[in-house]
C-alpha positions in Angstrom: 41.7 -20.7 -5.9 40.3 -19.3 -9.2 37.0 -21.0 -8.6 36.6 -19.2 -5.3 37.2 -15.9 -7.0 34.7 -16.7 -9.7 32.1 -17.6 -7.0 32.8 -14.3 -5.2 32.4 -12.3 -8.4 29.2 -14.1 -9.2 27.7 -13.2 -5.9 28.7 -9.6 -6.3 27.5 -9.4 -9.9 24.2 -11.2 -9.4 23.1 -11.6 -5.8 23.8 -8.1 -4.5 21.8 -6.3 -7.2 18.9 -8.7 -6.8 18.9 -8.2 -3.0 18.9 -4.4 -3.5 16.0 -4.6 -5.9 14.1 -6.9 -3.6 14.7 -4.5 -0.6 13.5 -1.5 -2.7 10.4 -3.3 -3.9 9.5 -4.4 -0.4 10.0 -0.9 0.9 7.7 0.5 -1.8 5.1 -2.2 -1.0 5.2 -1.4 2.8 4.9 2.3 2.1 1.9 1.8 -0.1 0.1 -0.3 2.5 1.0 1.5 5.8 2.6 4.8 4.8 6.2 5.7 5.4 7.6 3.9 8.5 11.0 3.4 10.0 11.3 -0.1 8.5 10.4 1.1 5.0 12.9 3.9 5.2 15.6 1.6 6.5 14.9 -0.8 3.6 15.1 2.0 1.0 18.3 3.3 2.6 19.9 -0.1 2.6 19.0 -0.6 -1.1 20.5 2.7 -1.9 23.7 1.7 -0.1 23.9 -1.6 -2.0 23.0 -0.2 -5.4 22.2 3.5 -5.7 19.9 4.6 -8.5 21.2 6.5 -11.4 20.8 10.3 -11.3 17.9 11.5 -13.4 18.6 14.1 -16.1 17.1 17.5 -15.7 14.8 18.7 -18.4 15.8 22.0 -20.0 12.2 23.1 -20.7 
């Protein structure tokens, strides 16, 4: 029972962020080659749902 929980935690901690990063990279590659398309936007939106990017700080000057 504990082994199953450890396996689930490992998937959530490792595989999901890797999948989000891969989807975001694929989205950027597709946009660079063919411009923004429905598929590239869907990949980027899916990556944002899995792991949103951190908000960037605003510069004061």
